[in-house]
N, C-alpha and C positions, 0 to 999 in steps of 0.2 A: 414314602411312605407305609409300613404293612402296619394295620388295623386290624389282624389277626392278636384273637388274647391269647396269653402264653399260659405257662402252666405251673402255679405254683405249688408242691407239695408240702412248704411248710405253711403256708397261709390257709391250705387246704385242710390237714389237720389242726391248727390252731382253734381257727373255725368250728371243727367244731365240738374243742374241749372245750370252748368258752363263747360264747358271740361279742365279737369286736378283736377277740386276741389275735384273728389269721389278719387282720389289716396292720395290728400293731405290729405283729411281727416283722409283714415286709413292708416299715418305712411309715407307713401309716396312720400314725398315733392318734390325731387328735382326730380322724375318722373312723379308728377304729372306739376310743373311748365314747365317743356318739352311738356308735353303733349296739357297745355291750349297756349304756344306760336307757335306749330304747326300748331294745327285746330284753332284757332281763326286768325295767323296768315293769314295762306290760305283762311279764311272767308274774312278779312279784304279786301285783296288783290285782291278778287273778286269784292267786293262793289268798290273798287278803280281803279281799270282798269274798268268794265263794268257799276259804275257808280250805283244810288240810285236804278234806274229799275230793275235791276237783283234779285232784292226780288220782288217777284209779287204773291201775291196768291192769283188774279183773272186770270188773263190772263199767267202766267205760274205754273198752280198748282201741275203740276207734280214734275216740279222741286222745288217749293215751300218746296213740302212734306221731300223732302232730303233735306233742308235749313232747315227745326225747327228743325233735331236732332244735330242743334249745340245749344239748350238751348232756351230758354226765349227771346235771343236778336233778331232773324229774324223776331221776332212777332212784335217787336215794330220799327224796324227797316219797315216792311212792313205796318203797321199804320200809319209814318211819312208817307210812301210814296203816299198810299191812299185817305189821306185825307189832303196833303201838296201841290201833286206836279200832280195827277189827277186831270181829269177836265169833268165835265157833256157836254154830247153830246148835243146838243141843240133839238136834231130831234127827239133825243130818252129817253132822260133823264135819260144816264146811267152814271155813271164812264168811262171813259177809258182813254189810254196813250192821249196825246197829238202829234198830229201830225207835223210832221216838221214847222219850224217859226209860232207856235202856242204855246199859253199857257193856263192862265187860268187870266178871272176878277176877282181878290183881293174881289169881295162883291158879286157875284152870282153863282162863280165858275165856269161859263160857257165858253166853249172852245173860246177865239178868236185870232185876229192874233196878233203876238207880245204881248199877253197879260204878266204878271210874272207869276210865275216866267219861260224865255224858257224851255222846256222839249222834250229833243232832243236826239237821244239813242248814246252811244257813235259809234266813226269810225266803220266800216266798221267790224269785225267779233268781236272786243273788247266787246260787249254787252254777247255778248253769252260766250264767253271764260270768262267773269265775271260772268257770271251764275253758269257753267262748275266750275268754281274755289270753288265759295258759296255753291254746292251742292255735291261736291267730299269732301270738310270739315266737310258736316254734317254727309256723308258715313261713313270716319273716324271716327268721334267722337261716331257714335253708336258702331263700333266695343271698343271704350275706351269705353262706357260707360258698354258692356257687362265685357269688362278686370274691373271694378273698381266693379261691382255690385256680378261679380264669381271670383275671383283672384287663382289663384291656390296657390298652396305654393311654394313660390319664398322667397330665406332672404328677410327680411326688408331691405331697403336701398339700394339693386342692382336696379339701372334704365335701 
C-alpha cells in the first residue's frame, strides 16, 4: 500500500477559506468540526482577551501575517479596526491608534480628547496575549491547511 499523500484541491481551498471546512468538504466532517471549533475558538479568545486592536495590519504587520492564515476573517476585522477605530493624527494626517483618553471625531476622524469611540489598549499584557492567541490560531491553521490539501491515507471518519 502506498503511503504517499494525495493532493486535494477542494480540501486545500476549503481550509484556506474557513478552518475545518477543507476536512468537512473531503468527507471528514467530525474532524473538520473539531478543527474549526479549536482554531476559531483560539482566534476569538485572542480577540476577546485583547480587543479589536490585536488585529492590526498597519502597526503589527508581522503578527498580522500569522493571523491572516486563519482565512478571510482577520482581513474583515482589520478593515473594521482601520476604518472605525483608528484616528487621523492632526499633525501627520496618518492613521494611528488613539492614545489613552483619546478618541475620534465622528465627522473628521481626527484624534480628539474623549472622542468616540474611545480606544484604549487592553489592561497590562492582555493585548499582547490576545495578539499571541490569534497569531497562534493562524499558525495552527497553516498546519490544518496542509493536512486538508495533502491528506495522508487514513481511514475515513477517524478523527
